[in-house]
TORDO-834832 format. One line per 2 residues: number of its first residue (from 1); their letters; for each residue x, y, z of C-alpha. Coordinates in Angstrom, 2 decimals, decimal comma, always signed. Layout:
REM residues N
NUM) A) X/Y/Z ~ ...
This chain:
REM residues 151
1) MK) -107,29/-14,88/-10,49 ~ -109,92/-13,37/-8,24
3) LN) -110,08/-14,83/-4,81 ~ -112,30/-13,71/-1,69
5) TR) -110,01/-14,42/+1,34 ~ -110,91/-14,40/+4,98
7) IF) -108,00/-11,70/+5,79 ~ -107,74/-9,40/+3,15
9) GE) -111,08/-9,49/+1,51 ~ -111,15/-9,63/-2,61
11) ID) -107,99/-9,70/-4,34 ~ -106,88/-9,96/-7,59
13) IE) -103,41/-12,31/-8,28 ~ -101,83/-11,86/-11,90
15) DE) -101,28/-15,60/-12,96 ~ -97,59/-15,16/-13,49
17) KI) -97,04/-14,29/-9,30 ~ -98,96/-17,86/-8,55
19) IT) -96,31/-19,71/-6,81 ~ -96,85/-23,38/-7,41
21) MP) -95,99/-26,11/-4,67 ~ -96,59/-29,06/-6,29
23) FG) -96,15/-31,00/-2,92 ~ -98,07/-28,46/-0,83
25) LV) -96,96/-27,45/+2,53 ~ -96,50/-29,29/+5,81
27) GF) -100,23/-29,47/+7,03 ~ -101,32/-28,55/+3,94
29) PD) -100,65/-31,51/+1,09 ~ -103,47/-30,37/-0,92
31) LQ) -102,82/-26,61/-1,33 ~ -100,49/-26,03/-4,20
33) KF) -100,60/-22,56/-5,36 ~ -100,31/-19,86/-3,41
35) AL) -99,80/-15,89/-3,38 ~ -96,97/-13,56/-1,68
37) IH) -98,73/-11,15/+0,09 ~ -96,58/-7,93/+1,50
39) DK) -96,93/-4,08/+2,12 ~ -94,30/-2,56/+0,25
41) DK) -94,33/+0,43/+2,71 ~ -93,52/-2,00/+5,04
43) PV) -89,76/-2,06/+6,67 ~ -87,40/-5,47/+5,62
45) GA) -88,17/-7,67/+8,03 ~ -91,89/-7,51/+8,07
47) VW) -94,32/-10,21/+8,32 ~ -95,75/-11,64/+4,60
49) YL) -98,57/-13,81/+3,99 ~ -98,53/-17,23/+1,53
51) QS) -102,14/-17,09/+0,76 ~ -103,36/-19,84/-0,76
53) MD) -105,28/-19,52/-3,76 ~ -106,02/-23,18/-3,38
55) DP) -108,40/-22,34/-0,12 ~ -109,15/-18,53/+0,48
57) DI) -109,33/-18,96/+4,27 ~ -105,76/-20,20/+4,26
59) AL) -103,32/-17,51/+4,48 ~ -99,92/-18,34/+6,92
61) PV) -97,48/-15,76/+7,86 ~ -93,90/-15,82/+6,52
63) ID) -90,64/-14,01/+7,25 ~ -87,41/-13,87/+6,20
65) PL) -85,56/-16,29/+8,41 ~ -82,74/-14,33/+7,81
67) CV) -84,23/-11,16/+9,45 ~ -84,81/-12,86/+12,78
69) KP) -81,73/-15,44/+12,75 ~ -78,85/-13,67/+10,79
71) NY) -76,66/-16,20/+10,88 ~ -79,79/-18,95/+8,91
73) NP) -77,75/-20,90/+6,64 ~ -79,17/-24,52/+6,50
75) QI) -77,44/-27,35/+4,64 ~ -80,20/-27,95/+2,06
77) NE) -80,20/-31,52/+0,01 ~ -79,86/-31,04/-3,71
79) DD) -82,44/-34,06/-4,10 ~ -84,92/-31,45/-2,34
81) VE) -84,63/-28,90/-4,25 ~ -84,17/-30,08/-7,60
83) LL) -87,72/-29,22/-9,18 ~ -86,77/-25,47/-8,34
85) EP) -83,66/-25,67/-10,58 ~ -81,94/-23,40/-11,56
87) LT) -81,58/-22,00/-8,51 ~ -79,41/-19,40/-7,83
89) NK) -78,59/-17,01/-4,89 ~ -79,97/-14,55/-6,60
91) NL) -83,47/-16,15/-7,72 ~ -84,21/-17,61/-4,14
93) LM) -86,46/-16,43/-1,85 ~ -86,51/-18,52/+1,47
95) LV) -89,09/-17,86/+4,15 ~ -89,99/-19,58/+7,40
97) TI) -93,92/-20,01/+9,00 ~ -94,95/-18,07/+11,88
99) SV) -96,91/-19,78/+14,54 ~ -98,86/-17,20/+16,32
101) PE) -100,13/-18,93/+19,80 ~ -103,20/-17,27/+21,58
103) DI) -100,48/-15,51/+23,76 ~ -98,59/-13,68/+21,30
105) TN) -96,02/-13,33/+23,55 ~ -95,01/-17,14/+22,28
107) MT) -94,76/-16,53/+18,84 ~ -92,16/-18,61/+16,89
109) VN) -91,09/-19,71/+13,34 ~ -89,80/-23,10/+12,07
111) LN) -86,23/-22,61/+11,28 ~ -86,24/-26,44/+10,40
113) AP) -88,72/-26,41/+7,61 ~ -88,04/-23,60/+5,28
115) IL) -89,71/-22,64/+2,06 ~ -87,89/-22,12/-1,05
117) IN) -89,18/-20,05/-4,39 ~ -87,29/-19,98/-7,03
119) VD) -88,91/-16,21/-8,16 ~ -87,93/-16,56/-11,75
121) TG) -89,94/-19,52/-12,08 ~ -92,59/-19,32/-9,55
123) KG) -92,01/-22,67/-7,82 ~ -91,45/-23,47/-4,35
125) AQ) -91,22/-26,13/-2,07 ~ -91,27/-26,61/+2,03
127) IE) -87,80/-28,51/+2,37 ~ -87,00/-30,05/+5,73
129) IV) -83,09/-29,63/+7,31 ~ -81,34/-32,61/+7,84
131) WG) -77,55/-30,90/+8,65 ~ -77,66/-28,52/+11,64
133) KE) -81,29/-30,27/+13,00 ~ -80,25/-29,21/+16,18
135) EY) -79,77/-25,75/+15,64 ~ -82,56/-24,50/+13,67
137) VT) -85,33/-25,57/+15,88 ~ -89,41/-25,54/+14,53
139) KY) -90,06/-23,42/+17,41 ~ -87,54/-20,37/+17,68
141) PI) -88,83/-17,16/+19,12 ~ -89,38/-14,26/+17,45
143) YD) -91,65/-11,96/+19,49 ~ -88,76/-9,36/+20,72
145) YL) -87,81/-9,26/+17,09 ~ -91,34/-8,27/+15,91
147) KG) -91,78/-5,74/+18,61 ~ -88,12/-4,15/+17,97
149) IR) -88,88/-3,44/+14,25 ~ -92,59/-1,56/+15,22
151) E) -90,95/+0,85/+17,36
């Protein structure tokens, strides 16, 4: 599928690489098809993008939460991940969205609503953490981390 995006220009994504999120994402419930865009030459822990295939102007920066919070281990309600089954540690990709304000030193990630993707089936869902909510905040600072991997 070809798409002329705001950030990446024209991209061509194979149909089997499209991630389907039937309930959309927080703030974007109508956007249900995404492609994960990343530079394979970048180091582990680099920023990736969830490019909407429904709206070429929307590409959300995302990152592996374990890169910014190594002990990240949210308790997830089984009902929230039912549509992703069969989900295992081997086929699970967990990402969190990055918020980039005008002053990038205030950049944060939302640890309270991770995006779970079954890489085998291409299905995904953004879920809200039910337990441990006080530990996994919606605005966890990451500027120093990102600055560190660039150096």
